[in-house]
C-alpha angles and dihedrals in degrees: 000000000000110000117240115244125227092247090055089050092054114113114218094203091066099041118122093215137087138036112340122280112202143173091215117060125211148083105234096165119086119216096269093046090048091050095049092044090053094047091049088054090049090055090052092051091048092053092046091056090046089055094055097041117019132079091160144013088047095178097039088243086155132028115288115264133186090248090062090062123088117253093231117033112209132159142075126273102171105083095025102087092053092049091052089046090054094043092054093049092051088049089059090054093046089056097042095049103020091242124186099225139158127192126226116191108204096181099097099220101035097104096124088061090059102033094055095058093039085054093047094049089055098242092114098053091049092063097031103040093183088062087065125166098264138077097282090045091051091052091054090045091054096043096052095059114103089346131126109274089013132086138295133252093255130073091269127181086272089066111093112232093024124123091156125061102186090212085134118033128236111048105085096102099044090047088049093051091050091051091052095051110110093356099108097180099041125104115199113204104203116190111205117200114222087231089052090048088069092065124103094230090053093044091056092042095067082082093070087100086075089062106048115097109207091204096060109007133073124238137264117217107195117202112192106204110207106191090152108236147066122202093311106336134077119253119246098229091051092056101054127088122275089243094053093047091049089051092050094058096038088050090054089053102263133121104228123210118191131216114179136167146059107246103113100211096051091038091055091051090045094048090046092052094043098048091046093051092048092050090047089050093050092049090047092052093048097045090053092051095045092047092057097028087225113132107211127166112273126204093225120204125255135181130231105201113188115187134152118278106258091010111209094020119127111285094234142011119197093344093308123113112251113167108062097019137086091261086077092056096094130007103347097209113020101179101061094118097058098026112071091192090054092044090055091049089054091049088052093048093051093043088053085071088061099225092183086067094050108045127045127232092280091051098255123134108265115261098247089058094041089060091064093073124079119249137237119349092350087073107103088226089055105036108132091221086069091058095045097181087072091063099035119120121196115258117251103233128195117228101276090205089072088070094053120136110235109245117193095165128017116246096005103106136045129221142165103267097211101041096082087047089058088057090047091052090045089063095042086058093048091056094044109038094155106041108030128071136171119221133187141147099259092298110100093106092042089053091054096249096115093116083085090073090069085071101028132010128216110280112256125166100155122089126309136218121205093248091060088080088065100082098318089122088207125153137155091231095048121132099197106098116206126169124151092243113094087194094058099045094044089049090049091052093046091052089050093053096043088057094052109272136112135243152156132220133192132193141167108269098237090055101042079087087076087075097043093117094039088055090050093053093047091048090049090050092052092045090056092044090057087068097047111083092197092057108089118214119266130206114278123261103248117200123186108201105198140152082064135199098267096055100050095106093141101031095050134187096350091061096048114094124117092173098114087091091061089055090051096050089059091069129083117293089226091070111026130083128172123194131182109188111189099208148018100276094046091049091054090049093049093046093050089051092050097048088056095051130099136214095004139112105227115196115193116188112194128142121237099218130091111294136168114271117224114170135053114220097269093049089046094053090048094048093043092048090055090041089209136036150135120278101219093202089063095043127081097173096093112142093009142060118278121242090210137008115220119192140173142186117194138038101269095039090051093055093047091048094051090045087052091051088053090052094046096046089051093053099037108028091180096054111118110221127181115196121202124188120203121206099157106050095198091066084084092064119081116264090243088065103039131023090228093049122116120245115249092255094051091048093050091048090057102036098027123229097258114017124103115265121207107192118188109200134189094222141035108327097227090066091070091048087052092054096043105033093110093053118113095240096039090117090065094048115112116183131201122195146127110326100178091265126135137039126189098009141142113255096262092041089056089048091052094048087058096037095237091116126112094255096051091046092048090050090047090057090051090052094048104040108080097214091050091051088070100042107023103081094102091049090049092054093048093050091049091052093048089051091051089049092052092050093047089048092052093049090047100045107019093235135074119268110278094240086058100040090047096040113148132188103260125219 
């Protein structure tokens, strides 16, 4: 049998080459418009090459020389021409219809394709005046790209008009959806790279069309850019049949329109016709919904744009295919500085764009092309939605103290910690029905926040069953967003915040790890924004981590992981905050503080189950304001040195530590114990490392300089050591926390497995306090026996002993 060649296997219908093939027919551009549009694109492509290669001679006013080339060539060419091509055609519609539109570039390394049109429209030079619209400014603009002290090859926070960096792939559609929420006139153009389309987060986010309400929200226009290749592999969606691709997106609820080819003239006409058709369709859907006031599910338009990888690059280099192949992904020709032949080839390529026809003597884009871009805030590089702090309005907050749990006696009553928070969030929503939303992956009821549904239901615009009316809490005007994809709801919230609004998200502790890297990206974004004077502050990202490790008695080992805190601690102290309120009133105080804050990621760890309540509201406010402090009622070292310092952070660790103190004081009445509760975890870090940190003197006053410290912690024990390792008394600090032990256990049994229980703590004190080492053997034996009895009771009865489960803090 004769083997089939690669050429014979090629499928013409999925080729990126040839005259435009398009779903929408038409040639809306007259000859002059077509000429100018193509010239503008040539200008963009010229600038994109200049960013990658040049540090001097920006307009090629002299022959290109090796010294004009950067010493290190970095950047990505492959997706950039398609991004600029799309940007230009969207500009035409912004001008024609006075659209309010922003541009999100999903392809991670496509920044040249955005930076070039942002520079040409003037938005870049207005912020960075040294990158002026002249020859010298262009030189600086080129040199800064992927250059020490300059900017990266993504659409970083330094990029005007960007709310989406694309440093990690997969979030462009969820960010776009969040940006469109409650912005009825906004259209968010979201460019999805075909490499990005292979990621899990992107795959789930095609379902954003089920969460956009055409009456009150803006629209997202996804543009899937099929350029065929990743770094050196084909992309999946570019190698399936046209029919299969069409079926995928129709099955996800979109109406796809295709624009495919490489011939510039026909592609400009096709893209102009298609983008105009999509915008008209969007406006038609919105007008129909707003006329009737009925929010029905819409099959929104999307575009599939298929162009060659590295479009307009040389066809071949050294006999190897370049344009339309993975070799065009990054720097198409990397040896131009040392290879005269390659340098000449680069010069020919750049001169093919005819810069002398595009820029005037001063180096500014000629006026007839300058006129193609929108003006003022309609420019996508200057749209205020892409600098959301400019539009942000402070939340109207109810008095959180009105939701306080009445506490007559500390440690005597139990309550679900998060349920009053749900009532507080309910009224926050009620007061802010256009700029506040609550998000979660199908867990708001489980997390005891369901009071919010009395003000706003879960948004649902898909089909209904009759039984949904029986507790389903669904409504087409709901403002609570739930989807069982942590990635998608987190991305929606980030997009909502980045465009100037406020929100709150909760998640089970074990599965907040799903968004580890999303948190990383957002924290890095905020860190950079703190150094950009023109970036206005946005509302903080507030994350409630609940359904925690110590109350997973039926879910077991898979649901036990408090390690998200370790991830948070890795990020800049300028943007991270961690709070572990032990009861209802401290949770309310912390939540109120976090909702008022700006430019932080606030992580609040608090379980949803029944827990002992310790502080009335005044005490909770005082304690949370300090972030760390002694609870006098649990201390008996007043007026003397303690024999031991016992500390805790977290609800269950606090209860077990207090119970251990009671055990110890009963056995050893003369033992001097100091108890410290930590709400603000970063108080443990030195003030030189975190703005919330205690000074060394303050830390030593609390924890002493030489006494044993038994610290009971909610998470992995080494995190406390990491925060406190520079402290004077760290050598005497002994931390108990989760150690990957346990499975289907009762609460106390799980605590015993990980040695955070009252008996383990009490025995630890006996081991660490010198005077108890000589006299504590009988107490140790007693505590061990009680521990064994508790384990046996759990195995016999399936619950903890009543005196343990019902333990209260005695007088």
